C-alpha positions as CSV (number, residue, x, y, z in Angstrom):
1,M,0.5,-193.5,-55.8
2,H,3.4,-191.9,-57.6
3,S,4.6,-193.3,-60.8
4,Q,8.2,-194.6,-61.3
5,K,9.0,-191.6,-63.5
6,E,7.8,-189.1,-60.9
7,K,10.1,-190.7,-58.3
8,I,13.1,-190.6,-60.6
9,D,12.4,-186.9,-61.4
10,A,12.2,-186.1,-57.7
11,I,15.5,-187.9,-57.0
12,N,17.1,-186.0,-59.9
13,L,15.8,-182.7,-58.6
14,E,17.1,-183.4,-55.1
15,N,20.5,-184.4,-56.5
16,R,20.6,-181.3,-58.7
17,G,19.9,-179.2,-55.7
18,K,22.7,-180.8,-53.7
19,R,25.1,-180.4,-56.7
20,E,24.3,-176.7,-57.0
21,L,24.8,-176.2,-53.3
22,R,28.2,-177.8,-53.5
23,Q,29.1,-175.6,-56.5
24,I,28.0,-172.5,-54.6
25,K,30.0,-173.5,-51.6
26,K,33.1,-174.1,-53.8
27,L,32.7,-170.7,-55.3
28,K,32.5,-169.0,-51.9
29,E,35.5,-170.9,-50.5
30,E,37.8,-171.0,-53.5
31,H,36.9,-168.5,-56.2
32,L,35.4,-165.6,-54.3
33,P,38.6,-164.8,-52.3
34,K,40.5,-164.8,-55.6
35,L,38.0,-162.5,-57.2
36,Q,38.3,-160.2,-54.3
37,D,42.0,-160.2,-54.7
38,Y,41.7,-159.3,-58.4
39,E,39.4,-156.4,-57.5
40,K,41.9,-155.1,-55.0
41,H,44.6,-155.3,-57.7
42,L,42.4,-153.4,-60.1
43,D,41.7,-150.7,-57.5
44,T,45.4,-150.3,-56.9
45,M,46.3,-150.1,-60.6
46,Q,43.4,-147.8,-61.6
47,E,44.1,-146.6,-65.2
48,R,47.5,-148.4,-65.3
49,N,48.2,-152.0,-66.6
50,S,50.7,-153.0,-63.9
51,Y,52.1,-152.1,-60.5
52,S,54.7,-153.4,-58.1
53,K,54.0,-155.1,-54.7
54,T,57.0,-153.3,-53.2
55,D,56.0,-149.9,-54.6
56,P,52.3,-149.8,-55.6
57,D,52.6,-146.3,-57.1
58,A,55.3,-147.4,-59.6
59,T,54.6,-149.0,-63.0
60,F,56.6,-151.5,-65.1
61,M,58.0,-149.8,-68.2
62,R,60.6,-150.4,-70.9
63,M,63.7,-148.4,-70.0
64,K,66.4,-147.0,-72.3
65,E,69.0,-148.8,-70.2
66,D,68.3,-152.4,-71.4
67,H,71.5,-154.3,-70.6
68,M,70.0,-157.7,-71.5
69,K,68.8,-156.3,-74.9
70,N,65.4,-158.1,-74.6
71,G,63.0,-155.3,-73.8
72,Q,62.8,-156.2,-70.2
73,L,60.2,-154.4,-68.1
74,K,61.5,-152.5,-65.1
75,L,59.9,-150.7,-62.2
76,G,59.8,-146.9,-62.6
77,Y,58.2,-143.6,-63.2
78,N,58.1,-141.4,-66.2
79,L,59.9,-138.1,-65.3
80,Q,59.3,-134.9,-67.2
81,I,61.3,-131.8,-66.7
82,S,61.5,-128.3,-68.3
83,T,64.7,-126.2,-68.3
84,E,65.8,-122.7,-69.2
85,N,69.6,-122.1,-69.6
86,Q,70.0,-125.6,-68.1
87,F,68.2,-124.7,-64.9
88,I,65.3,-127.0,-63.9
89,T,62.2,-124.8,-63.9
90,N,59.4,-127.5,-63.6
91,Y,59.1,-131.3,-63.1
92,A,56.4,-133.9,-63.0
93,F,56.0,-137.6,-62.8
94,S,53.6,-139.8,-64.8
95,H,52.6,-143.5,-64.8
96,N,52.3,-143.5,-68.6
97,P,55.4,-144.8,-70.3
98,G,54.9,-142.6,-73.4
99,D,55.4,-138.9,-73.6
100,T,52.3,-137.9,-75.7
101,L,49.8,-138.0,-72.8
102,T,52.1,-136.3,-70.3
103,L,52.5,-132.8,-71.7
104,I,49.1,-131.4,-70.6
105,P,49.4,-132.6,-67.0
106,F,53.0,-131.3,-67.0
107,L,51.9,-127.8,-68.1
108,L,49.1,-127.9,-65.5
109,Y,51.6,-128.7,-62.8
110,G,53.6,-125.7,-63.8
111,W,50.4,-123.6,-63.6
112,L,49.9,-124.8,-60.0
113,R,53.5,-124.0,-59.1
114,Y,53.8,-120.6,-60.7
115,N,50.1,-119.5,-61.0
116,R,50.6,-119.0,-64.8
117,L,51.3,-121.1,-67.9
118,M,54.4,-121.0,-69.9
119,K,54.5,-118.6,-72.9
120,E,56.6,-120.8,-75.1
121,V,57.2,-124.5,-75.2
122,C,59.9,-126.3,-77.2
123,A,59.6,-130.1,-77.3
124,D,60.5,-133.1,-79.5
125,A,58.2,-135.2,-81.7
126,G,57.0,-137.4,-78.8
127,Y,54.7,-134.6,-77.7
128,G,53.2,-133.7,-81.1
129,S,49.6,-134.7,-80.9
130,E,46.2,-133.1,-81.8
131,E,45.2,-132.9,-78.1
132,N,48.5,-131.2,-77.1
133,Y,48.4,-128.7,-80.0
134,E,44.8,-127.8,-79.2
135,F,45.5,-127.3,-75.5
136,M,48.5,-125.0,-76.2
137,G,46.6,-123.1,-78.8
138,Y,43.6,-122.5,-76.5
139,F,45.8,-121.0,-73.8
140,G,47.9,-118.9,-76.2
141,I,51.1,-120.9,-75.8
142,S,53.6,-120.7,-78.7
143,A,54.3,-124.3,-79.4
144,Y,57.6,-125.1,-81.0
145,V,56.7,-128.8,-80.9
146,K,57.6,-131.3,-83.6
147,Y,55.4,-134.0,-84.9
148,N,56.4,-137.6,-85.8
149,Y,57.5,-137.1,-89.4
150,F,58.7,-133.5,-89.3
151,H,62.3,-134.2,-90.4
152,V,61.4,-137.0,-92.8
153,E,58.9,-134.9,-94.8
154,Q,61.7,-132.5,-95.7
155,T,63.6,-135.2,-97.6
156,K,63.5,-135.7,-101.3
157,K,62.4,-139.3,-101.0
158,W,59.3,-138.3,-98.9
159,K,58.3,-135.5,-101.2
160,G,58.4,-137.9,-104.2
161,D,56.4,-140.6,-102.5
162,I,52.9,-140.6,-104.1
163,S,51.6,-143.1,-101.4
164,K,51.7,-140.3,-98.8
165,Q,48.4,-138.5,-98.3
166,E,50.4,-135.4,-97.4
167,N,51.7,-135.2,-101.0
168,L,48.2,-135.2,-102.5
169,Y,46.5,-132.0,-103.6
170,Y,43.5,-131.1,-101.5
171,N,40.6,-128.9,-102.8
172,E,39.3,-127.3,-99.6
173,S,36.3,-125.6,-101.2
174,D,34.9,-128.8,-102.8
175,D,36.4,-131.1,-100.1
176,Y,38.2,-133.7,-102.2
177,F,41.7,-135.0,-102.8
178,V,43.3,-135.6,-106.1
179,C,45.2,-138.9,-106.6
180,P,48.4,-139.1,-108.7
181,M,46.4,-140.1,-111.8
182,G,44.1,-137.0,-111.4
183,Q,41.1,-138.9,-110.0
184,H,39.0,-137.1,-107.4
185,M,38.9,-138.9,-104.0
186,K,35.6,-137.7,-102.5
187,L,34.5,-137.9,-98.9
188,A,33.0,-141.4,-98.2
189,Y,32.2,-141.1,-94.4
190,K,33.4,-139.7,-91.1
191,T,34.4,-141.6,-88.0
192,R,35.8,-140.8,-84.6
193,T,38.7,-142.2,-82.6
194,V,39.3,-141.8,-78.8
195,N,42.8,-141.8,-77.1
196,D,43.6,-143.1,-73.6
197,N,42.8,-139.6,-72.2
198,G,39.3,-139.8,-73.7
199,Y,40.1,-137.1,-76.3
200,E,38.0,-137.6,-79.5
201,S,39.4,-136.9,-83.0
202,E,37.3,-136.7,-86.1
203,I,38.6,-138.7,-89.0
204,S,37.4,-138.1,-92.6
205,V,37.7,-141.1,-95.0
206,Y,38.1,-140.2,-98.7
207,R,37.7,-142.9,-101.4
208,A,38.6,-143.1,-105.1
209,A,35.9,-144.0,-107.5
210,D,37.8,-146.7,-109.6
211,C,41.4,-147.9,-109.2
212,K,41.1,-151.2,-111.2
213,E,42.9,-150.0,-114.3
214,C,45.3,-147.5,-112.7
215,P,48.9,-148.0,-113.9
216,L,50.2,-146.6,-110.6
217,R,48.1,-148.9,-108.4
218,N,51.0,-151.0,-107.1
219,K,53.0,-147.9,-106.2
220,Y,50.6,-146.3,-103.9
221,H,47.8,-148.8,-103.2
222,K,48.1,-152.5,-102.6
223,G,44.6,-153.3,-101.3
224,K,41.9,-155.1,-103.2
225,G,39.4,-152.3,-103.4
226,N,39.6,-148.7,-104.3
227,R,42.1,-146.5,-102.5
228,E,41.0,-144.9,-99.2
229,I,42.8,-142.3,-97.1
230,R,42.0,-141.3,-93.5
231,V,42.5,-137.6,-92.8
232,N,42.4,-135.7,-89.6
233,H,41.8,-132.1,-90.9
234,K,42.2,-130.4,-87.5
235,L,45.6,-132.2,-87.0
236,R,46.7,-131.2,-90.5
237,R,46.1,-127.5,-89.6
238,Y,47.9,-127.8,-86.3
239,K,50.9,-129.5,-88.1
240,Q,51.0,-126.8,-90.7
241,L,51.1,-124.1,-88.0
242,A,53.8,-126.1,-86.1
243,R,55.8,-126.4,-89.4
244,E,55.7,-122.7,-90.0
245,R,56.9,-122.0,-86.4
246,L,59.6,-124.7,-86.5
247,I,61.2,-123.4,-89.7
248,S,61.0,-119.7,-88.6
249,P,64.2,-118.0,-87.3
250,E,62.8,-118.2,-83.8
251,G,62.0,-121.9,-84.3
252,L,65.4,-122.7,-85.6
253,K,66.8,-120.9,-82.5
254,H,64.7,-123.1,-80.1
255,R,65.5,-126.3,-82.0
256,S,69.2,-125.7,-81.9
257,K,69.0,-124.9,-78.2
258,R,66.9,-127.8,-77.0
259,P,69.5,-130.6,-77.4
260,V,71.9,-128.8,-75.1
261,E,69.1,-127.9,-72.6
262,V,67.0,-130.8,-71.4
263,E,69.3,-133.6,-72.6
264,A,72.3,-132.0,-71.1
265,V,70.6,-131.7,-67.7
266,F,69.5,-135.3,-67.8
267,G,73.0,-136.3,-68.7
268,Q,74.5,-134.4,-65.8
269,I,71.9,-135.8,-63.3
270,K,72.3,-139.4,-64.4
271,W,75.9,-139.7,-65.3
272,N,77.8,-136.9,-63.6
273,K,75.8,-137.0,-60.4
274,G,75.1,-140.7,-60.5
275,Y,71.4,-140.2,-59.8
276,K,69.7,-143.1,-61.7
277,R,67.5,-144.5,-59.0
278,F,65.1,-142.9,-56.5
279,R,66.1,-143.2,-52.8
280,H,62.5,-143.6,-51.6
281,V,59.3,-145.5,-52.3
282,G,55.9,-144.0,-53.1
283,F,54.8,-141.2,-55.4
284,D,54.8,-138.5,-52.8
285,K,58.3,-139.4,-51.6
286,I,59.8,-139.6,-55.0
287,V,58.3,-136.2,-55.9
288,M,60.0,-134.8,-52.7
289,D,63.2,-136.8,-53.6
290,F,63.6,-135.2,-57.0
291,G,62.4,-131.8,-55.8
292,I,65.4,-131.6,-53.4
293,L,67.7,-132.8,-56.1
294,A,66.4,-130.1,-58.5
295,I,66.9,-127.3,-56.0
296,A,70.4,-128.6,-55.2
297,F,71.2,-129.0,-58.9
298,N,70.1,-125.4,-59.6
299,I,72.1,-124.0,-56.7
300,G,75.2,-125.9,-57.9
301,K,74.7,-124.6,-61.4
302,M,74.4,-121.0,-60.2
303,I,77.4,-121.3,-58.0
304,A,79.5,-122.7,-60.9
305,K,78.3,-119.7,-63.0
306,G,79.2,-117.3,-60.2
307,K,82.7,-118.6,-59.9
308,K,83.5,-117.6,-63.5
309,T,85.4,-114.4,-63.4
310,K,84.1,-111.4,-65.4
311,K,85.9,-108.3,-66.5
312,K,84.5,-104.8,-66.2
313,G,85.3,-102.0,-68.5
314,N,88.3,-100.8,-66.4
315,G,89.8,-104.3,-66.4
316,A,88.9,-105.2,-62.8
317,V,87.9,-108.8,-62.0
318,Y,85.0,-109.6,-59.7
319,N,82.9,-112.6,-58.7
320,D,79.1,-112.6,-57.9
321,S,78.3,-113.3,-54.3
322,L,77.1,-116.7,-53.3
323,E,74.1,-115.4,-51.4
324,R,72.9,-113.5,-54.5
325,N,73.3,-116.6,-56.7
326,I,71.4,-118.9,-54.3
327,S,68.5,-116.5,-53.8
328,W,68.2,-115.8,-57.5
329,I,68.0,-119.5,-58.5
330,V,65.6,-120.4,-55.7
331,A,63.4,-117.6,-57.0
332,I,63.5,-119.1,-60.5
333,F,62.5,-122.5,-59.3
334,I,59.8,-121.4,-56.8
335,V,58.4,-118.2,-58.4
336,G,59.0,-119.0,-62.0
337,Q,60.6,-116.0,-63.6
338,K,61.3,-117.7,-66.9
339,S,58.8,-118.1,-69.7
340,T,60.4,-120.2,-72.4
341,Q,60.5,-123.9,-71.4
342,H,62.3,-126.8,-73.1
343,T,60.7,-130.1,-72.4
């Protein structure tokens, strides 16, 4: 004979089994298809954070053209180009909305096209990162690439700001910084950071011994504890080398030339030619789309240059032939005769 308690336990166990079966059935019928859809979306996005159903290769980004003034996300690709004398010499597309992570793939695309890397690269501060500097230095590329505070650090206000670690004296032999009050900030520990490309950077953290009675505390340190600074020594060396190049005569020449190189070409394409949207959908097709535009743009540029009359020593006027112009510019774009690129 089973006791009353045993009968109740058996009924509860049977009910529990039925309840679990109903939950499993609900998961299969309702939630499993949704989970499969989510996995398909993740497979389509890969390393991106969004994509469009009408163009799965495109990503939603914040554009410069923001008519609503609300930071609206729009469907697009990040186009990178390099120019020489306002001729397009290389181009590449990226899903990343920022410019920092696009330089190395862009240079590699140029390598695939021309079977060699560029000898010199001039770019703005959006490309100045440790990973990019290291890549260009490894392959012997002369980098005239700014970093984020290149112009600001040359101002009087920046040089007099004691809160900036760049203005602190560093003793390289004994590995310590000196704060404005003369206190040694010694190495406390080291850590590592990883960017979206998986590139690791070593960060050294220096800490002061005692900041409690410091009369300048409120000017350079507002935390509760002693002052700490995070220093990337490798990036400091790269920035010093970039600074020396940028302020050199050759660097000044490249810096003065870049605004009328890449920006002028973009302005002509978008505003003079009215090319603001791609005519096709899909990564392969938009690469083809812009490639045809680039060739046509270069040919038109060369024709315009060839139409300008030139005077010889005897005063005769002549024009370069159209066939010579076209063959020359196609050779630039396909074979890559130029070595200095403005990105």
